[in-house]
C-alpha positions in Angstrom: 0.5 13.1 84.5 1.3 9.9 86.1 0.2 9.6 90.0 3.0 9.3 92.3 4.6 6.4 93.5 3.8 6.9 97.5 0.4 7.8 96.5 -0.4 4.2 95.2 1.2 2.7 98.3 -1.0 5.0 100.4 -3.8 3.6 98.9 -2.6 0.0 99.5 -1.5 0.8 103.2 -5.0 2.5 104.0 -6.7 -0.6 103.1 -5.2 -2.5 105.9 -5.6 0.1 108.5 -7.1 -1.8 110.9 -4.6 -4.1 113.2 -6.9 -7.1 113.4 -7.6 -6.5 117.1 -11.3 -5.5 117.8 -12.0 -2.5 119.9 -15.2 -4.4 121.4 -15.2 -6.7 124.5 -18.6 -8.0 123.8 -18.0 -8.5 120.1 -14.4 -9.7 119.1 -13.0 -10.3 115.7 -15.1 -13.2 114.7 -12.1 -14.5 112.5 -9.4 -14.0 115.2 -8.7 -18.0 115.4 -8.9 -18.4 112.0 -5.4 -17.9 110.2 -5.6 -15.2 107.5 -3.2 -17.6 105.0 -6.2 -20.1 104.8 -9.3 -17.8 105.7 -8.3 -14.6 104.2 -9.0 -11.3 106.4 -12.2 -9.5 107.1 -11.7 -5.9 108.0 -13.5 -4.1 111.0 -16.5 -2.3 109.5 -16.3 1.0 107.4 -18.8 3.8 107.5 -20.4 4.5 104.2 -21.7 8.0 105.3 -25.3 8.8 103.9 -26.1 6.2 101.4 -26.4 2.2 100.6 -23.9 1.2 97.8 -26.8 -0.6 95.9 -25.1 0.2 92.8 -21.2 0.7 93.0 -18.2 0.4 91.0 -14.8 2.1 90.1 -14.1 5.2 88.2 -11.1 6.7 87.0 -9.6 10.0 86.1 -7.8 10.2 82.5 -4.4 8.8 83.1 -4.9 8.2 86.7 -3.5 5.0 88.8 -5.8 5.6 91.6 -9.8 5.0 91.0 -12.5 6.2 93.5 -15.6 4.5 94.2 -19.0 5.9 93.1 -22.0 4.7 94.4 -25.6 5.5 95.4 -29.3 4.0 96.3 -32.6 5.1 95.8 -33.2 9.1 95.9 -30.0 9.5 94.5 -31.0 13.2 93.6 -31.9 14.3 97.2 -30.8 14.1 101.0 -32.1 12.2 103.5 -33.8 15.3 105.4 -35.8 16.0 101.9 -37.6 12.9 102.3 -37.6 12.0 106.0 -38.3 14.4 108.8 -35.3 14.4 110.9 -37.4 15.2 114.1 -39.5 12.2 114.0 -36.3 10.2 113.5 -35.4 11.7 116.9 -38.7 11.4 118.5 -38.6 8.0 117.5 -35.2 7.1 119.2 -36.5 8.9 122.2 -39.5 6.6 122.4 -37.3 3.8 122.2 -37.0 2.5 118.6 -33.6 1.5 119.1 -34.5 -1.2 121.6 -37.9 -1.9 120.3 -38.3 -4.4 117.2 -39.5 -3.2 113.8 -38.5 -0.2 111.8 -40.1 2.4 113.7 -38.1 5.3 111.8 -40.8 4.5 109.1 -42.7 7.2 110.7 -40.6 9.8 109.8 -41.0 9.4 105.7 -42.7 12.4 104.8 -45.9 11.1 103.2 -49.5 10.6 103.7 -48.8 7.8 106.3 -47.5 10.3 108.7 -50.9 11.2 109.6 -51.3 8.4 112.6 -48.7 6.3 114.2 -49.3 4.1 117.3 -45.8 4.0 118.3 -44.9 7.8 117.9 -48.6 9.0 118.9 -48.5 11.8 116.4 -52.2 12.2 116.5 -54.0 12.9 112.8 -53.0 16.4 112.0 -49.5 16.8 110.4 -47.6 20.2 109.3 -47.3 20.9 105.8 -43.8 19.8 105.6 -45.3 16.2 104.9 -45.3 16.9 101.4 -42.5 15.0 99.3 -44.7 12.1 98.4 -47.3 14.5 97.0 -45.2 17.1 95.5 -42.3 15.0 94.1 -43.4 11.5 94.2 -46.8 11.6 92.7 -48.3 10.2 95.7 -47.4 6.7 94.9 -46.5 4.3 97.5 -43.0 5.3 99.3 -43.0 3.1 102.1 -41.4 0.2 100.8 -37.9 -1.1 100.2 -35.0 1.4 100.3 -37.3 4.3 101.2 -37.4 2.7 104.6 -33.6 2.9 104.9 -33.3 6.6 104.4 -34.4 7.8 107.9 -31.1 7.1 109.9 -29.8 7.7 113.4 -26.8 9.4 112.2 -27.3 13.0 112.6 -24.0 14.4 110.6 -25.5 12.6 107.5 -28.8 13.5 107.2 -28.0 16.5 105.0 -25.6 14.5 102.9 -26.6 13.9 99.2 -27.5 10.2 98.6 -24.8 9.7 95.8 -21.3 9.6 96.8 -17.8 9.3 95.7 -15.4 7.6 98.0 -11.8 8.4 97.5 -10.0 5.0 98.2 -6.5 6.7 98.2 -7.4 9.1 100.9 -5.7 8.6 103.9 -8.9 8.6 105.8 -10.9 6.6 103.4 -10.9 3.1 105.6 -10.3 4.4 109.1 -12.4 2.7 111.5 -12.4 1.8 115.3 -11.9 -1.7 115.0 -16.2 -2.6 115.3 -17.4 -5.8 114.0 -21.1 -5.1 114.6 -23.3 -2.4 112.6 -25.4 -1.6 115.8 -22.4 -0.2 117.5 -21.1 2.3 115.3 -22.1 6.1 116.3 -21.2 9.5 115.2 -17.7 9.3 116.0 -17.0 6.4 113.6 -18.9 8.2 110.7 -16.8 11.2 111.6 -13.5 9.4 111.0 -13.3 9.0 107.4 -16.0 11.6 106.3 -13.3 13.6 104.6 -12.5 10.7 102.3 -16.5 11.2 100.6 -17.7 13.8 98.4 -21.3 14.5 97.3 -22.2 13.5 93.9 -26.1 13.9 93.6 -28.1 17.3 92.9 -25.1 19.5 93.7 -23.2 17.9 90.6 -25.9 17.8 88.2 -27.7 14.6 89.3 -31.4 15.4 88.9 -33.1 11.8 88.6 -33.7 8.8 91.1 -31.5 6.5 88.9 -32.0 3.5 91.4 -32.5 0.4 89.7 -30.5 1.5 86.8 -28.5 -0.5 84.0 -24.9 1.1 84.1 -21.6 0.2 82.4 -18.4 2.0 81.7 -17.2 2.9 78.2 -13.5 3.4 76.6 -13.8 7.3 77.3 -14.1 6.2 81.1 -17.1 7.7 81.5 -20.2 5.7 83.1 -23.5 5.6 81.1 -26.8 5.0 83.4 -29.8 3.5 81.7 -33.3 4.0 83.1 -34.1 4.0 86.9 -36.9 4.7 89.3 -39.5 7.1 88.4 -41.9 8.0 91.4 -42.8 3.9 92.4 -41.0 0.6 91.9 -41.3 -1.1 88.6 -42.0 2.2 86.7 -39.0 3.4 84.8 -37.2 6.3 83.3 -36.2 6.8 79.7 -33.0 8.7 80.7 -29.3 8.2 80.0 -27.4 9.6 82.3 -23.8 10.1 82.1 -20.9 10.5 85.0 -17.8 12.3 83.8 -14.9 11.2 86.3 -12.8 13.9 85.0 -15.0 16.7 86.2 -16.5 14.6 88.8 -20.0 16.0 87.8 -22.9 14.4 85.4 -23.4 15.4 82.1 -26.3 18.3 81.6 -29.6 16.9 81.4 -33.0 18.6 81.6 -34.1 19.3 85.5 -37.4 18.2 85.9 -40.0 20.8 87.5 -40.5 18.6 90.5 -36.7 18.7 91.5 -36.3 22.3 90.6 -39.4 23.5 92.6 -38.4 21.3 95.7 -35.1 23.3 95.4 -36.6 26.7 95.1 -39.4 25.9 97.6 -38.5 22.7 100.1 -41.6 21.1 101.4 -43.7 23.6 99.4 -43.9 25.9 102.3 -44.6 29.1 100.0 -47.0 26.7 98.1 -49.0 25.9 101.0 -49.0 29.0 102.5 -50.7 30.2 99.5 -53.1 27.4 98.8 -53.3 24.9 101.8 -54.9 22.4 99.6 -52.6 22.5 96.6 -51.4 19.0 95.6 -48.5 19.6 93.5 -46.3 23.0 92.5 -47.7 25.4 89.8 -47.8 23.6 86.4 -45.8 20.8 87.9 -48.0 17.7 88.2 -45.7 14.6 89.0 -48.0 12.2 87.1 -47.6 14.1 83.8 -44.4 12.9 82.3 -42.9 16.0 81.3 -42.9 17.0 84.9 -40.7 14.4 86.4 -38.9 13.1 82.8 -39.1 16.3 80.2 -38.1 14.7 77.2 -34.7 15.1 75.7 -33.3 13.5 72.4 -30.9 11.2 74.2 -33.9 9.7 76.1 -34.7 6.0 75.0 -37.5 4.9 73.2 -38.9 2.7 76.1 -38.8 3.6 79.8 -36.8 1.1 81.8 -36.7 -0.2 85.8 -34.2 -3.1 86.2 -32.7 -3.4 82.9 -29.2 -4.8 82.0 -26.7 -3.2 79.7 -23.5 -4.3 78.4 -20.3 -2.5 76.9 -19.8 -3.9 73.3 -16.8 -4.6 71.0 -17.6 -1.5 69.0 -17.8 0.8 72.2 -21.7 1.2 72.1 -24.2 -0.1 74.5 -26.6 -2.8 74.3 -29.5 -2.2 76.9 -32.3 -5.2 77.4 -35.0 -5.7 79.5 -36.5 -3.7 82.6 -40.3 -3.3 83.4 -42.6 0.0 83.3 -45.7 1.2 84.4 -48.5 3.9 83.2 -47.9 6.6 85.4 -51.3 8.4 84.3 -52.8 5.8 86.1 -53.4 7.6 89.9 -52.2 6.2 93.4 -54.6 4.8 95.8 -57.5 7.5 95.7 -57.8 6.1 99.7 -54.1 6.6 100.5 -55.3 9.5 103.1 -57.7 7.7 104.7 -55.7 4.8 104.9 -52.9 6.8 106.3 -54.9 7.5 109.2 -55.9 4.3 110.2 -52.2 3.5 109.8 -52.8 0.8 106.7 -50.6 1.1 103.9 -51.9 2.4 100.7 -51.9 -0.3 97.6 -51.8 1.6 94.3 -53.8 -1.2 92.7 -54.5 0.2 89.5 -51.3 1.8 88.9 -49.3 -1.7 89.6 -51.7 -3.3 87.3 -50.3 -1.3 84.5 -47.1 -2.8 84.7 -45.1 -4.4 81.3 -42.0 -5.9 80.7 -40.4 -3.8 78.0 -39.0 -6.6 75.0 -37.5 -4.5 72.7 -33.8 -3.9 73.1 -32.0 -0.6 72.6 -28.4 0.3 71.3 -27.0 3.4 72.6 -24.1 5.2 70.7 -21.9 7.8 72.9 -20.5 9.3 69.7 -24.2 10.6 68.9 -25.7 10.5 72.3 -28.7 8.5 70.9 -30.6 5.4 71.2 -31.7 3.2 68.3 -34.5 0.5 69.3 -34.2 -2.7 68.1 -37.9 -3.3 67.1 -37.2 -6.6 64.9 -35.3 -8.3 68.0 -38.3 -8.7 70.7 -37.4 -10.7 73.7 -38.6 -11.2 77.3 -36.5 -11.0 80.3 -36.7 -11.3 84.1 -35.4 -8.2 86.0 -31.8 -7.5 85.5 -30.9 -10.4 82.7 -27.3 -11.6 82.8 -25.3 -10.8 79.3 -22.4 -11.9 77.8 -20.3 -10.4 74.8 -19.4 -13.7 72.8 -16.8 -13.9 69.9 -18.3 -16.0 67.0 -15.5 -16.0 64.5 -12.1 -14.5 63.5 -13.0 -11.4 62.2 -13.7 -7.9 64.2 -17.3 -7.8 63.7 -17.6 -11.3 64.4 -19.8 -11.4 67.9 -23.0 -11.7 69.6 -24.4 -11.0 73.0 -25.7 -14.1 75.1 -28.2 -13.9 77.4 -29.9 -16.0 80.2 -33.3 -16.6 80.9 -34.8 -14.9 78.0 -38.3 -15.9 76.6 -39.4 -15.7 72.9 -43.1 -16.5 73.7 -44.1 -14.0 75.8 -47.7 -13.9 74.4 -49.3 -10.5 73.1 -48.4 -6.9 74.0 -50.5 -5.1 76.3 -49.0 -1.9 74.9 -46.0 -1.5 71.9 -43.0 -2.9 73.5 -44.6 -3.9 76.4 -45.8 -7.8 77.5 -47.3 -9.2 80.4 -45.0 -12.0 80.7 -43.1 -12.4 83.8 -44.0 -9.8 85.7 -46.0 -11.5 88.7 -49.8 -11.3 89.5 -50.3 -15.1 88.2 -48.8 -14.6 84.5 -46.2 -17.2 83.2 -42.6 -17.0 84.6 -39.3 -17.5 83.5 -38.8 -21.3 83.6 -36.5 -22.5 80.9 -32.8 -21.4 81.8 -32.7 -20.4 78.0 -29.1 -19.2 76.5 -30.4 -16.8 73.2 -27.5 -15.1 71.5 -28.3 -11.4 69.6 -26.4 -10.7 66.6 -26.8 -7.1 67.2 -24.8 -5.6 64.2 -27.5 -7.8 62.0 -30.4 -6.4 63.7 -28.8 -2.8 63.6 -28.3 -3.3 59.6 -31.7 -4.9 59.0 -33.8 -2.7 56.5 -37.0 -3.7 58.7 -35.4 -2.5 61.9 -38.3 -0.6 63.0 -40.9 -3.3 61.9 -42.1 -5.2 65.2 -40.2 -9.0 64.9 -38.5 -11.6 67.0 -35.6 -11.8 64.5 -31.8 -12.2 65.1 -31.6 -14.4 68.2 -30.2 -17.6 68.3 -31.1 -20.6 70.7 -27.6 -21.7 72.0 -28.7 -24.1 74.8 -30.8 -24.4 78.0 -29.3 -24.9 81.1 -30.6 -27.5 83.9 -31.7 -24.8 86.5 -33.3 -20.8 85.8 -31.8 -17.9 87.4 -34.3 -15.3 87.4 -33.3 -11.9 89.2 -31.4 -14.1 91.8 -27.3 -15.3 90.5 -24.2 -13.7 89.4 -21.8 -14.7 86.8 -18.2 -15.2 86.1 -16.5 -14.5 82.8 -12.9 -16.2 82.2 -11.3 -15.6 78.6 -7.6 -17.2 78.0 -5.9 -16.0 75.0 -2.8 -18.0 73.3 0.3 -16.6 72.0 -1.3 -16.1 68.4 -3.8 -13.7 69.8 -6.6 -16.6 69.4 -9.1 -17.7 72.3 -8.4 -20.6 74.1 -11.4 -20.9 76.0 -14.1 -18.6 76.9 -16.3 -20.0 80.1 -19.1 -18.4 81.3 -20.3 -19.6 84.9 -23.6 -19.1 86.5 -23.5 -19.2 90.4 -26.4 -20.7 92.2 -29.5 -21.2 90.9 -33.2 -22.3 91.1 -34.7 -25.6 90.7 -37.8 -26.4 88.8 -39.8 -26.3 92.1 -38.5 -22.6 92.6 -36.4 -23.5 95.5 -32.8 -22.0 96.1 -29.9 -24.0 95.1 -26.1 -24.2 95.3 -25.3 -25.1 91.6 -22.6 -23.7 89.6 -23.0 -24.2 85.9 -20.6 -23.4 82.8 -20.8 -23.1 79.3 -17.6 -22.9 76.9 -18.4 -20.7 73.9 -15.4 -21.9 72.4 -16.5 -25.3 72.0 -18.4 -26.6 68.4 -21.5 -27.1 70.3 -21.4 -25.1 73.4 -23.5 -26.8 76.3 -24.2 -26.0 79.8 -22.8 -28.5 82.4 -22.9 -28.8 86.1 -19.2 -27.9 87.3 -19.8 -27.5 91.3 -21.8 -26.1 93.9 -20.9 -23.7 96.7 -21.1 -24.6 100.2 -25.0 -24.0 100.7 -27.8 -22.7 98.6 -27.9 -18.8 98.3 -29.9 -16.2 96.6 -28.1 -13.3 95.7 -24.8 -13.7 96.6 -21.9 -11.9 95.3 -19.2 -13.2 92.8 -15.9 -11.3 92.2 -13.1 -12.4 89.8 -9.6 -12.2 91.3 -6.4 -12.0 89.7 -5.2 -15.6 90.1 -8.5 -16.8 88.3 -10.6 -17.9 91.1 -13.8 -16.6 91.9 -14.7 -15.0 95.5 -18.2 -15.5 96.8 -19.6 -13.7 99.4 -22.7 -12.6 100.9 -26.2 -13.6 99.9 -29.4 -15.2 101.8 -31.2 -18.2 102.0 -34.1 -17.5 104.7 -36.6 -20.1 103.3 -37.7 -22.3 106.3 -36.4 -25.5 104.2 -32.7 -23.9 104.3 -30.4 -27.0 105.3 -26.9 -28.2 105.0 -26.3 -31.8 105.2 -29.4 -32.8 106.2 -30.2 -30.5 109.3 -31.3 -27.0 109.6 -29.3 -23.9 108.8 -27.6 -22.0 111.2 -27.9 -18.1 111.6 -24.8 -17.5 109.8 -25.5 -20.0 106.9 -29.2 -18.3 106.5 -27.4 -15.2 105.8 -24.3 -16.3 104.3 -21.8 -15.1 106.3 -18.9 -17.0 105.3 -16.9 -16.0 102.3 -16.0 -18.8 99.8 -13.6 -19.4 97.0 -14.5 -21.2 93.9 -11.8 -22.6 91.6 -13.2 -22.9 87.9 -10.3 -25.2 87.1 -11.5 -27.7 89.6 -15.2 -26.9 90.4 -13.8 -27.1 94.1 -15.3 -24.6 97.0 -13.4 -23.7 100.1 -14.9 -21.9 102.9 -13.1 -18.5 104.1 -13.2 -16.0 107.0 -16.8 -14.8 107.8 -18.3 -11.6 108.5 -21.1 -10.4 110.7 -23.0 -8.5 108.3 -25.9 -9.8 106.1 -26.2 -8.5 102.7 -28.9 -9.9 100.3 -30.1 -8.4 97.1 -28.9 -4.9 97.6 -25.3 -6.0 98.6 -22.6 -5.1 96.3 -18.6 -6.5 96.0 -15.9 -4.7 93.8 -12.3 -5.7 93.4 -9.8 -2.8 94.3 -6.4 -2.6 92.4 -4.6 -4.0 95.6 -6.4 -7.4 94.8 -8.7 -6.8 98.0 -12.3 -7.0 97.4 -14.7 -4.0 99.0 -18.3 -5.2 100.0 -20.9 -2.7 100.8 -24.4 -2.2 100.1 -27.8 -3.5 101.5 -30.7 -1.7 102.9 -29.8 0.2 106.1 -32.5 -1.5 108.2 -31.5 -5.1 107.1 -27.9 -5.0 108.0 -28.8 -5.4 111.6 -31.0 -8.9 111.6 -33.5 -9.1 114.5 -32.7 -12.8 115.0 -29.1 -12.4 115.2 -28.3 -14.8 118.4 -25.2 -12.5 118.7 -27.1 -9.9 120.5 -28.1 -10.6 124.0 -31.4 -10.0 125.2 -32.1 -6.5 126.9 -34.6 -4.8 129.0 -36.5 -2.1 127.4 -39.6 -0.1 128.3 -41.4 -2.7 126.0 -40.1 -5.4 128.1 -37.5 -8.1 127.2 -36.5 -7.9 123.7 -33.8 -8.7 121.4 -31.3 -5.9 120.6 -31.0 -7.2 117.1 -33.0 -4.0 116.0 -33.2 -3.0 112.7 -33.7 0.7 113.4 -29.7 0.5 114.6 -28.7 -0.5 111.2 -26.2 2.1 109.3 -24.4 2.2 105.8 -21.3 0.1 106.1 -18.9 -1.5 104.1 -15.9 -4.3 104.7 -12.7 -5.1 102.9 -12.0 -8.8 102.4 -8.3 -9.5 102.0 -7.9 -13.2 99.9 -5.8 -15.6 101.5 -3.5 -15.3 98.6 -2.0 -11.9 100.2 -0.8 -13.5 103.2 2.3 -16.0 104.5 1.7 -19.1 106.7 3.1 -16.8 109.9 0.1 -14.3 109.4 2.4 -11.7 107.7 2.0 -9.7 104.4 3.0 -12.0 101.5 5.8 -10.6 99.3 4.2 -9.5 96.2 5.6 -9.5 92.7 6.1 -5.9 91.3 5.1 -4.3 87.9 8.2 -1.8 87.5 6.9 -0.7 83.9 4.0 -1.5 81.7 2.0 0.4 79.2 -0.8 2.8 79.8 -2.5 1.9 76.7 -2.4 -1.2 74.5 -3.6 -2.0 71.3 -5.3 -5.1 69.4 -3.5 -7.6 67.3 -0.3 -6.5 68.9 2.2 -7.3 71.8 3.2 -5.2 74.7 6.2 -5.3 77.2 5.8 -5.6 81.1 9.0 -5.2 83.2 8.7 -7.0 86.7 11.4 -6.5 89.3 13.0 -9.4 89.9 13.4 -12.7 88.1 10.6 -12.9 85.3 10.6 -16.6 85.2 8.8 -16.4 88.7 5.9 -14.7 86.9 3.1 -17.5 86.3 0.4 -15.4 84.7 0.0 -12.2 83.4 -4.1 -11.1 83.4 -6.1 -8.1 82.4 -9.1 -7.5 84.7 -12.2 -5.5 83.8 -14.6 -4.6 86.6 -17.5 -2.8 85.8 -20.5 -1.3 88.0 -22.2 -4.0 89.6 -25.7 -4.1 91.4 -28.5 -6.6 92.7 -25.8 -9.6 92.0 -25.5 -8.5 88.5 -21.7 -8.6 87.3 -22.5 -7.9 83.5 -19.2 -6.7 82.1 -16.6 -8.2 84.4 -13.9 -10.1 83.0 -10.7 -11.7 83.7 -8.6 -12.3 80.5 -5.6 -14.5 80.7 -2.7 -13.4 78.3 -0.2 -15.5 76.6 3.7 -14.2 77.7 7.1 -15.1 77.7 10.2 -13.9 79.2 12.4 -12.0 77.1 16.1 -12.8 76.4 18.6 -13.2 79.1 20.1 -9.6 78.4 16.4 -8.2 78.9 16.1 -9.6 82.5 12.9 -8.5 84.0 10.8 -8.2 80.8 7.7 -10.1 79.7 6.7 -9.9 76.0 2.7 -10.1 76.1 0.2 -10.9 73.9 -2.4 -8.6 73.7 -6.0 -9.3 72.6 -6.9 -9.9 69.2 -10.4 -9.0 68.8 -12.6 -6.8 70.6 -14.8 -9.7 71.5 -12.2 -11.1 73.7 -11.8 -7.7 75.6 -13.9 -5.0 75.1 -12.5 -1.0 74.6 -12.1 0.4 77.9 -10.2 0.4 81.3 -8.7 -2.5 82.9 -6.3 -3.7 85.6 -3.3 -5.3 84.6 -2.1 -7.8 87.2 1.2 -10.5 87.2 0.6 -13.4 89.4 4.0 -15.2 90.7 4.2 -19.0 90.9 2.9 -19.1 94.6 -0.4 -17.4 93.5 0.3 -13.9 94.6 -1.0 -11.0 92.6 0.8 -7.8 92.0 -1.0 -4.3 92.7 -3.2 -3.9 89.7 -1.7 -1.1 87.1 -4.5 0.6 85.3 -4.1 -0.2 81.3 -6.7 1.3 78.5 -7.6 -1.0 75.9 -8.4 1.8 73.2 -10.5 1.2 70.1 -8.5 3.5 68.2 -5.1 2.3 68.8 -5.9 -0.7 66.9 -3.2 -1.6 64.3 -0.4 0.0 66.1 2.0 -0.9 68.8 1.4 1.0 71.7 4.5 1.9 73.6 3.4 4.7 75.9 5.0 3.6 79.0 4.3 4.1 82.6 8.2 4.2 84.3 7.0 4.8 87.7 8.0 2.0 90.2 5.0 0.9 92.0 
């Protein structure tokens, strides 16, 4: 049944819960003097409980107009207390970790490095509960990247799972105390909105560390998760995990014995009581693939870490790229001795086994199986950008275009695995190529299982490269006959031939007879790993990202702290190529930050490593005196997971009040290809300037594959049908793949309505869908 009208309004109200006045005297609202009609509005900080939103996206129950946000980071199948000793976190705090520069919480990680630490003075003898690394992680290096983020000063979240579901329509979802600096949040802040979060890890059937996965939503509303993180960075998963939003659980997969044993005997206490020298649970060696990834028919043929996935017009998924390592190669044999000397282990032999997976795979949700395209090999950098492109008038006339692919990747170290682009002195991705894959031809090829580099076409080469750095924006416009008028793909920021970061924006229009990349603008300053979000009015909100290189400069002068950290939001106009500076945040979010469009047309920013959210060089923090002397209070240890809502300028009047918004009074729940549908708006339909479908898929690491803005042709109906618009639906699935969209109307002032969920279903092709939603907004 349709959600009640008041619940949708409650969501919109919850997003603007703050008053604009800060509860802080020392750190006031940084945008208090910046008119929201020009700058937009940035909310105070919103606690995100136990995990960083490194992977984030909307999930929708059947027929619901109110999505939730599914998000997680590394160790999505565990809690903080599983892998970090809370007693050591508290000891670090007691010793002054919150005022001493550096991430002192590292010492709490349950690995062999806990044998000695000069800050905590733990000595060389540790108890048997320092066992997470050896029993579940194979003894490999743990203390890197997001592992360092898990220990936290917020005690209430240490027993929460590290995969969560945020109910954005819950009245507490965006509650906050008006704080704008992460370091000032405390236990009381995290208690304010705790009720809006539900744990969605091990208790709901997630048995794998799906960090660094590829994920996409298909027309059934389920989220399909490919690959992930097996024990160490660059070591991939074979698994395809599936989230079902209706049950809010994970589709059943085989449980690894490492995770099952940890659940039965946490920390191996019973194991070590029986055998103090045990290195792993009985018959469960983590270096045996079947212990950490028991084989299943649904597995991919190739294990992948940092792959990309895109939903296809035929409601299947293409997965490309990703790295893997050989976990039969053991970790650093001297790791324990190094730990006692406070020296990090290196796992050199394990790292040397790294390969780049060059064989794409196609996943079919109906069979829950993958097909390897052995005949379509191509090497890619981590998280390559992908785009579905219409190539003709037929339903099957489409390809998937990519960026930075390398056909000449050399020999394969193992079957399907090349050494190209993996670091360590090997060649890198330096060409900015756009190769397009004919997926259907590759699938139908009778020689599909024979290694080859077929079914790729080189479309063009951009002036800059974008490996593992840069978001995209995809905008399609459709005319009254359902034909594509334009299909523009934007690359936002880049790298020049020297490898230096740039602010260049390049675009290609796939409808041109000879599509070519061209420079169309530049963001305000060079930033890596910035985020881009398509808005209902066709503009692109750009936020966050960093440029910490020594050569960072703006207009010939050194970058300020705010410029290095990408604190100012920006608005890019694809029509003109212009960029406008907007309001600013106080939070730095680099590679692991995320952003997603919400149904009220605001944007939610979250993610980044917990210990990176408070910068040690932040000039906002005064110097303070600690037992270690006078130090800046910008201490990484005080970082905690937070989000912020950015409300674009289109939501405000000149006087700062909220703009009157157009209202969708009636709209279909489902629409079909090759047809029309009616939308009823309150008031004069002639005030509506555009009707758009927006697909907002899951995103991570600045990768926005799957997001698309589809501008639809429409006309106001006859005078006696006041308020009704007749809208042309997409004609082909390549214009808008089957799935869940948000429908917006935008008035002549550029103000969007609230988004209405619309399903574009593959099985509705050929009939005019008139399943209407008669609720008022």
